N, C-alpha and C positions, 0 to 999 in steps of 0.2 A: 195169209194163206199158207197152209202146211206144205211140206215137201212129199207127202204121201201120195201114192198112186190112186187115181180114181177113174173107173171106167163108167162112162155114161152111155146107156143104150136105150133106144126107143123100143117100146113094147106095143105092137099093134093090138095084142090081146087086152092089155091093161089101159091102153091109150095114155101112157105115162112114160117119162124118162126114168129108167131104173139105174141105181148106182151100186157098184161093187167096189170095195176097197180091198185089193189083194193082200196087203200086209196084215190085215186083221181077219182074214177068212177063217182062221182057227177059232175065233171068238163067237161067230154068229153065222147063220145060214145066209148066203148071199143070194140076191141083192139085199142090201141092208137099208136102203131108203129110196125115195123117189121124188119126183116133182112134175108138175103140170107143164112146166117149161124147162128148157135145158139149164138156164141160170138158176131157177128154183131148185132143181135137182143138185146142182153143184153146191149151192148154199147149204142144203140139207146134208150133203156129203161132208162138208167141212164141219158142221155141227156134230155129226156122228164120229168123225175122227177125234174131235176134242173129247167126246164122251168116252171113247175107247181108251184114250191116253189117261184120262182121269181114273177110269176103272183099273187100268194096269197099275197105276201108282197106288191106289187104295188097296188093291189086293196083293201088293208086293211082287207083282209079275215084272219081268223085264219088258222094256218097251222095244218093239221091233224097229229095226233100222228101215228108213224109207228105201224103196227100190230105186235104183238109179239106172239110167240108160247109158250103156257103154257103146260108143260108136267107134269102130276101128277105122283108122285112116289109111 
């Protein structure tokens, strides 16, 4: 599993879980994939991340760093 962010949200209109991947929002209109179940949506999201990484490498683009959560103590 990658370290990239993934937002999974239920859509009443589509009756599907929609996936947004913030680090790659510049490449494609979001949401970028979906699933009938939450686990299916996450699986599809992981596949899309791999495709984005491959596309970046193939096109000579820099690969974005994964977002990290910084918690102040």
